C-alpha positions in Angstrom: 368.0 148.9 48.8 368.7 152.0 51.0 366.7 155.2 51.4 367.1 158.4 53.3 364.1 160.3 54.5 364.2 163.8 56.2 362.0 164.1 59.3 361.2 167.4 60.8 360.6 167.4 64.6 358.2 169.6 66.5 361.0 172.0 67.3 361.8 172.4 63.6 365.0 170.4 63.7 365.5 168.1 60.6 366.8 164.6 61.2 367.4 161.9 58.7 366.0 158.4 58.8 368.3 155.9 57.0 366.6 152.6 56.1 368.1 149.5 54.5 365.7 146.9 53.2 366.7 143.4 52.0 364.2 141.6 49.8 364.2 138.1 48.3 361.6 137.1 45.8 359.8 140.4 46.4 359.4 139.7 50.1 361.1 141.8 52.8 363.3 139.4 54.9 365.4 142.1 56.8 364.9 145.8 57.6 367.3 148.1 59.4 366.6 151.7 60.5 368.7 154.4 62.1 368.2 158.2 62.5 371.0 160.8 62.2 371.3 164.5 62.7 373.5 164.8 59.6 372.4 163.6 56.1 376.0 162.7 55.2 376.3 160.4 58.2 372.9 158.8 57.3 374.1 158.1 53.7 377.5 156.8 54.9 375.8 154.4 57.4 373.3 153.2 54.7 376.1 152.6 52.2 378.1 150.7 54.7 375.2 148.6 55.7 374.4 147.8 52.0 378.0 146.7 51.4 377.9 144.5 54.5 374.6 143.1 53.5 375.8 142.4 50.0 378.9 140.7 51.3 376.8 138.6 53.6 373.9 137.9 51.2 375.5 134.8 49.8 376.4 133.5 53.3 373.7 134.7 55.8 373.2 133.5 59.3 370.9 130.6 60.0 368.5 133.0 61.7 368.2 135.0 58.5 367.6 131.8 56.5 364.8 130.8 58.8 363.3 134.3 58.3 363.4 133.8 54.6 361.9 130.3 54.9 359.0 131.6 57.1 358.6 134.6 54.9 358.6 133.0 51.5 356.7 129.8 52.3 353.3 129.8 50.5 352.5 126.7 52.4 351.3 127.6 55.9 353.6 126.7 58.7 352.1 125.0 61.7 352.1 126.7 65.1 354.5 124.2 66.7 357.0 124.2 63.8 357.0 128.0 63.8 357.6 128.1 67.5 360.5 125.7 67.2 362.1 127.6 64.4 361.8 130.9 66.3 363.5 129.1 69.3 366.3 128.0 67.0 366.8 131.5 65.8 367.5 132.6 69.4 369.9 129.8 70.0 373.7 130.5 69.4 373.5 128.3 66.3 371.1 130.9 64.8 373.9 133.5 64.6 376.3 131.2 62.7 376.9 131.8 59.0 375.6 129.0 56.8 379.0 128.0 55.5 380.2 127.4 59.1 377.4 125.1 60.2 378.6 121.5 60.1 377.2 118.2 61.4 379.3 118.8 64.6 377.5 122.2 65.0 374.1 120.5 64.8 375.2 117.7 67.2 376.3 120.4 69.7 373.0 122.1 69.3 371.1 118.9 70.0 373.3 118.2 73.0 372.5 121.6 74.4 368.7 120.9 74.2 369.0 117.9 76.5 368.2 119.7 79.7 364.5 119.4 80.4 363.6 118.0 77.0 362.9 114.5 76.0 364.7 112.8 73.1 361.4 112.8 71.2 361.2 116.6 71.6 364.9 117.1 70.5 364.0 114.9 67.5 361.2 117.3 66.5 363.7 120.2 66.7 366.1 118.6 64.3 363.3 117.4 62.0 362.0 121.0 61.7 365.5 122.3 61.2 366.2 119.8 58.4 363.2 121.2 56.4 365.1 124.5 56.3 368.4 122.9 55.3 366.6 120.9 52.6 365.6 123.9 50.5 368.1 126.6 51.5 370.7 125.7 48.8 368.4 124.8 45.8 366.0 127.6 46.5 368.2 130.5 47.4 371.8 129.4 46.9 372.7 129.5 50.6 375.6 127.2 51.6 373.6 125.1 54.1 374.5 121.4 53.7 371.4 119.2 54.1 373.7 116.2 54.7 375.0 118.0 57.9 371.6 117.6 59.5 371.2 114.0 58.3 374.7 113.0 59.6 374.0 114.8 62.9 370.7 112.9 63.3 372.5 109.6 62.9 375.1 110.6 65.5 372.4 111.9 67.9 370.4 108.7 67.6 373.4 106.6 68.5 374.2 108.9 71.5 370.6 108.8 72.7 370.0 112.5 72.2 367.0 111.8 69.9 364.5 109.1 69.4 361.1 108.5 67.8 357.9 108.9 69.8 357.4 105.9 72.1 354.4 103.8 71.4 352.0 103.6 74.3 349.4 100.9 75.1 347.9 102.5 78.2 344.1 102.4 78.1 341.7 103.5 80.8 339.6 100.7 82.4 335.8 101.2 82.6 336.2 101.8 86.3 338.9 104.4 85.8 336.8 106.3 83.2 333.8 106.1 85.4 335.7 107.7 88.3 337.0 110.4 86.0 333.6 111.3 84.5 331.9 111.1 87.9 334.5 113.5 89.4 334.0 116.0 86.6 330.2 115.7 86.9 330.5 116.6 90.6 332.8 119.5 89.8 330.3 120.9 87.3 327.5 120.6 89.8 329.5 122.6 92.3 330.9 125.1 89.8 328.5 125.7 87.0 331.0 127.8 85.0 333.6 125.1 84.7 334.5 123.4 81.4 332.3 120.4 80.7 335.2 118.0 81.2 332.9 115.0 81.7 331.5 115.5 78.2 335.0 116.3 76.7 336.3 113.0 78.1 333.3 111.1 76.7 333.7 112.8 73.3 337.5 112.1 73.2 336.9 108.3 73.7 333.9 107.9 71.4 335.0 110.3 68.6 338.7 109.2 68.8 339.5 112.9 68.2 342.7 114.5 69.4 342.5 117.2 72.1 343.3 120.2 69.8 340.9 118.9 67.2 338.1 118.8 69.7 338.6 122.4 70.6 338.4 123.5 67.0 335.3 121.6 65.9 332.6 124.0 64.5 328.8 123.7 64.6 328.8 124.6 60.9 330.9 121.6 60.1 328.7 119.1 62.0 326.5 117.0 59.7 324.2 115.5 62.2 322.0 113.9 59.6 324.9 111.7 58.3 326.6 111.5 61.7 329.9 113.1 60.6 332.0 116.2 61.1 334.6 118.1 59.2 337.9 118.0 61.1 339.9 121.0 60.0 343.7 121.1 60.0 344.0 117.5 61.0 347.4 116.3 62.0 349.3 114.8 59.1 353.1 114.0 58.8 353.4 116.1 55.6 350.7 118.6 56.0 348.6 120.0 58.9 347.3 123.4 57.8 344.6 122.9 55.2 344.3 119.2 55.8 340.5 119.1 56.3 338.9 115.8 56.5 335.3 114.4 57.1 335.2 111.9 59.9 332.3 109.7 60.9 330.9 110.1 64.4 329.8 107.1 66.5 326.3 107.4 68.0 327.8 108.2 71.4 330.0 110.9 70.1 327.2 112.5 68.1 325.0 112.5 71.3 327.7 114.2 73.3 328.2 116.9 70.6 324.5 117.6 70.3 324.2 117.9 74.0 326.5 121.0 74.1 325.0 124.5 74.4 325.5 126.8 71.4 327.9 129.5 72.6 329.3 130.7 69.4 330.9 128.9 66.4 332.7 126.2 68.3 331.1 123.1 69.8 333.8 122.9 72.5 335.1 126.5 72.9 337.7 125.6 75.5 341.4 126.0 76.0 343.6 122.9 75.3 346.0 123.8 78.2 343.1 124.0 80.6 341.8 120.6 79.5 345.2 119.0 79.9 345.6 120.5 83.4 342.2 119.5 84.6 342.6 115.9 83.3 346.0 115.6 84.9 344.8 117.0 88.3 341.8 114.6 88.3 343.9 111.6 87.6 346.3 112.5 90.4 343.4 113.2 92.8 341.8 109.9 92.0 345.0 107.9 92.2 344.9 106.9 88.5 348.5 106.5 87.4 350.2 107.0 84.0 347.0 108.0 82.1 347.2 110.8 79.6 344.4 112.6 77.7 345.7 111.3 74.4 345.3 107.7 75.7 341.5 108.2 75.4 342.0 108.3 71.6 343.9 105.0 71.8 341.1 103.5 73.8 338.4 104.7 71.4 340.2 103.3 68.3 340.9 100.0 70.0 337.3 99.7 71.2 336.1 99.9 67.6 338.3 97.0 66.6 337.2 95.0 69.6 333.6 95.6 68.4 334.4 93.9 65.1 334.9 97.0 62.9 337.2 96.5 60.0 340.2 98.8 59.1 338.3 101.1 56.6 335.4 101.5 59.1 337.7 102.5 61.9 339.8 104.8 59.7 336.8 106.8 58.6 336.2 107.6 62.3 339.9 108.1 63.4 341.0 109.9 60.2 344.0 107.7 59.6 345.0 107.1 55.9 347.1 104.0 56.3 347.2 100.9 58.5 350.8 101.6 59.3 349.8 104.7 61.2 346.6 103.3 62.5 348.0 100.1 64.1 350.1 102.0 66.6 346.9 103.2 68.2 345.4 99.7 68.3 345.7 97.6 71.5 343.0 94.9 71.5 342.2 93.5 74.9 338.8 91.8 74.5 335.9 91.2 72.2 332.8 93.3 72.2 332.0 96.8 73.5 333.7 97.4 76.8 331.4 100.4 77.4 328.1 98.5 76.4 326.8 98.6 80.0 328.5 101.8 81.1 325.7 104.1 82.4 327.7 107.3 81.8 328.6 106.9 78.2 326.1 109.6 77.2 325.5 113.0 79.0 322.9 113.0 81.8 319.7 114.8 81.0 
């Protein structure tokens, strides 16, 4: 749909704004504007753009299809997925017409992602791309072949370009966690404005919450009487946005949460990047090797099993919905509570 709008400048000169808008399902997926001094030129340009758009409407670029996907989806798209799709739009494959994208095109795209990215990250790129391919033809009639991505993923797996996330069994020892928490306590005493990393580390272990989940927990969602909290937008393979779930809090986790000062709506109003950076620096300074913040979740879940908790009891704390997904976090090393005698498991008064 094209429109021509006269615009009068301050000097009285009339110019003409030509605008071409492309809609699908009532949603604007593309808009082009150009201003001309002559109305005939404006109309000629608009007509030409409409013809070109109509010719390309049945075979748009991958970038245009991604715009349609993001624009028409009524199911909220997670931040990471949206960022990946935006990155794909900027890649040369984004400028290709749908009909010209083959499995070889996708393999070449994956190959180009190798520099500085792990096979697991490249796998995520192709996985998010496949969701666009899966609906482009049945939803909008675009000639994107979903089998092209599936064939490309098989090839990329054999070539080592992609792989599933590696299972880790690294858990902190009591001595390592003691050193980390003591370090952060010392930092807080010297710099009172710093993030309470000592409490964040404690909470990560005893609540089994993911880093991003911790920073989004709200006071209004804390049910202290029943020792539980509503975890909003919990990570889930098929759905993240809107996947809100009540999770039980262990006594230690509840104690850490209640010890936090109320500074707004969030219990831990801190930045995830700052938490990651602080944890990584501390481990390096303390000589603790190959320990990641996410390993604290592994440790917390494994601890509950070591204490004799059964699968349903652990799942209601961790938020897992199946043993298949829960077991990869479970690395039993002993029997009993490894932190039973740890003096720093709750915040100091």
